[in-house]
KOLDO-768149 format. One record per residue (C-alpha): x, y, z. Coordinates in steps of 0.05 Angstrom, whole numbers, padded with zeros to 5 digits, always signed. Example, Ala and Ser with C-alpha at 12.3 -4.5 7.8 and 13.67 -1.06 7.14 Angstrom:
+00246-00090+00156;+00273-00021+00143;
end
This chain:
+01184-00131+01066;+01140-00126+01015;+01068-00143+01026;+01031-00195+00976;+00969-00157+00956;+00896-00204+00960;+00872-00227+00899;+00801-00207+00885;+00752-00249+00899;+00721-00282+00834;+00641-00271+00841;+00613-00347+00815;+00558-00324+00756;+00486-00363+00770;+00452-00403+00717;+00414-00348+00699;+00473-00290+00679;+00504-00352+00642;+00447-00363+00593;+00434-00296+00577;+00506-00264+00585;+00544-00246+00532;+00567-00300+00502;+00502-00336+00504;+00470-00354+00444;+00418-00318+00467;+00443-00248+00483;+00426-00226+00416;+00361-00244+00417;+00343-00197+00484;+00352-00140+00432;+00294-00160+00380;+00246-00185+00449;+00222-00108+00445;+00208-00111+00367;+00181-00176+00380;+00142-00155+00437;+00098-00100+00395;+00100-00149+00335;+00061-00200+00378;+00020-00153+00420;-00010-00102+00354;-00008-00149+00291;-00002-00230+00304;-00055-00218+00364;-00096-00175+00319;-00092-00222+00266;-00121-00289+00303;-00172-00248+00335;-00197-00225+00263;-00200-00291+00237;-00237-00310+00296;-00283-00256+00301;-00292-00269+00226;-00327-00334+00242;-00372-00309+00298;-00438-00265+00300;-00425-00204+00327;-00482-00161+00358;-00443-00098+00370;-00519-00072+00414;-00498-00135+00464;-00422-00139+00449;-00439-00217+00445;-00409-00266+00399;-00438-00324+00360;-00388-00374+00328;-00423-00392+00268;-00354-00426+00230;-00351-00418+00165;-00416-00397+00157;-00400-00335+00135;-00353-00349+00076;-00396-00399+00049;-00441-00343+00039;-00396-00308-00004;-00398-00337-00071;-00480-00323-00062;-00476-00252-00046;-00484-00200-00105;-00452-00144-00066;-00386-00180-00058;-00396-00205-00123;-00392-00133-00153;-00340-00116-00105;-00292-00166-00126;-00304-00142-00204;-00291-00070-00179;-00227-00091-00150;-00193-00130-00210;-00216-00066-00254;-00182-00022-00209;-00123-00064-00202;-00126-00076-00282;-00125+00003-00296;-00088+00029-00234;-00018-00025-00249;-00003-00006-00310;-00008+00060-00302;+00026+00077-00239;+00081+00034-00264;+00095+00061-00331;+00077+00131-00309;+00139+00117-00259;+00184+00091-00301;+00178+00161-00350;+00195+00205-00292;+00254+00163-00274;+00272+00159-00352;+00261+00236-00349;+00301+00252-00277;+00349+00203-00301;+00378+00244-00363;+00442+00288-00347;+00426+00357-00374;+00359+00358-00334;+00366+00427-00279;+00336+00420-00216;+00329+00336-00205;+00331+00347-00131;+00263+00396-00126;+00225+00349-00178;+00247+00283-00134;+00224+00318-00067;+00164+00341-00108;+00142+00273-00131;+00156+00231-00066;+00119+00289-00023;+00050+00258-00033;+00068+00190-00003;+00085+00214+00065;+00017+00239+00066;-00045+00197+00096;-00095+00169+00064;-00141+00215+00101;-00112+00274+00079;-00101+00248+00012;-00169+00240-00008;-00195+00306+00034;-00150+00341-00011;-00178+00312-00076;-00243+00311-00054;-00234+00387-00047;-00214+00392-00120;-00266+00337-00143;-00324+00364-00108;-00393+00360-00155;-00410+00437-00120;-00352+00473-00097;-00295+00438-00129;-00234+00470-00158;-00235+00439-00222;-00309+00454-00232;-00301+00523-00215;-00245+00536-00262;-00295+00489-00317;-00345+00539-00298;-00305+00591-00315;-00286+00569-00376;-00362+00559-00401;-00347+00483-00396;-00402+00437-00369;-00388+00419-00293;-00385+00343-00275;-00398+00301-00216;-00335+00273-00214;-00354+00236-00152;-00427+00223-00152;-00422+00184-00230;-00396+00111-00230;-00346+00127-00291;-00324+00201-00266;-00320+00161-00194;-00270+00099-00215;-00220+00160-00252;-00225+00205-00189;-00202+00142-00153;-00149+00125-00202;-00126+00195-00207;-00117+00206-00138;-00078+00139-00131;-00040+00155-00189;-00014+00221-00150;-00010+00189-00090;+00032+00129-00105;+00078+00143-00164;+00133+00176-00124;+00151+00119-00089;+00160+00078-00162;+00192+00143-00192;+00251+00135-00137;+00259+00059-00147;+00264+00059-00211;+00304+00108-00216;+00352+00080-00165;+00362+00023-00206;+00373+00072-00263;+00428+00092-00229;+00454+00025-00223;+00462+00005-00300;+00529+00016-00318;+00547+00067-00371;+00595+00016-00411;+00533-00001-00431;+00502+00052-00462;+00565+00077-00493;+00578+00000-00528;+00506+00007-00552;+00520+00080-00583;+00575+00056-00618;+00550-00002-00647;+00497+00050-00669;+00435+00030-00631;+00390+00087-00626;+00346+00110-00563;+00289+00056-00570;+00341-00002-00582;+00373+00024-00518;+00320+00026-00482;+00291-00039-00501;+00358-00083-00495;+00394-00049-00446;+00351-00002-00395;+00291-00055-00388;+00331-00123-00377;+00379-00096-00335;+00316-00056-00288;+00285-00130-00292;+00289-00136-00221;+00268-00082-00198;+00211-00079-00251;+00189-00153-00223;+00187-00123-00140;+00149-00057-00160;+00095-00102-00201;+00078-00143-00146;+00077-00094-00095;+00034-00043-00141;-00012-00114-00142;-00012-00120-00076;-00023-00057-00055;-00081-00044-00109;-00120-00101-00078;-00117-00072-00018;-00156-00007-00032;-00203+00010+00020;-00185+00075+00044;-00193+00123-00030;-00266+00089-00040;-00286+00101+00029;-00266+00173+00045;-00285+00197-00029;-00340+00157-00050;-00373+00139+00021;-00371+00064-00016;-00431+00086-00046;-00416+00094-00128;-00370+00042-00163;-00428-00005-00153;-00446+00024-00095;-00369+00028-00094;-00351-00031-00057;-00285-00068-00064;-00271-00138-00046;-00214-00116+00005;-00266-00095+00055;-00336-00091+00034;-00385-00075+00089;-00452-00073+00081;-00482-00043+00147;-00547-00073+00168;-00595-00045+00221;-00592-00095+00273;-00505-00076+00258;-00492-00163+00268;-00435-00148+00223;-00361-00159+00240;-00307-00148+00176;-00245-00191+00173;-00205-00139+00137;-00129-00100+00133;-00105-00154+00178;-00083-00189+00111;-00042-00179+00053;-00101-00211+00013;-00173-00184-00015;-00213-00172+00047;-00280-00211+00056;-00354-00181+00055;-00382-00216+00115;-00451-00219+00129;-00499-00246+00190;
end
């Protein structure tokens, strides 16, 4: 006689299990929860807290905040240090943006040549500085451009050339910051341009050669228009990055040269009572100089 197997009892799911089960609309958001927590704790909260702090007068000695509303922002246009900082920032953006983009495009065109040997090594050498921290980059160039024990001045003296105070004079210090920024970031733009160049079909270049187009016409009427999306992206990102400059100036010059080399991203004036708080590095916009 066959024995009938008892059917296994099915457990009734609770309301919580139904709402977060695999078939629930909320289930995919569980995978985003760890990132969302980090995003809220380490980005959103500091953003709003930094904005609130910028509306207060802060006493470092007593760690007390006094709410003063928008007095800091109202006083900005009348502060000579902030005006000079804003001008310095625009000068830096106007000098570095075309330079870094142009050099990056030139390197990309060079690396895109079919007959060039050692492309992989050159790519690694170009992108390697971008992997370094801003502190490492600035300390390296500060060692190279130092006025007393700098490597560049050492070779100048060996060649009987006059040495320069690269980081202590207004003109040379701006040149040093621009050169450091170029060396640090040009590799990233080069890789982006190179990716865009490799996406251009070879058929277009071959058709242009058949029609008698030279190298300049080929570049101007085929390469450059095809690079327009990549070029627009790089221009926007480069302008934003240039407006956010702070580390190069602060580390290399101590904020003491480019008109006592402040830039508007984080123009800081430390007073004797230390009653100053800066809302900086929290938004991709020019920072604020806040005086009490």
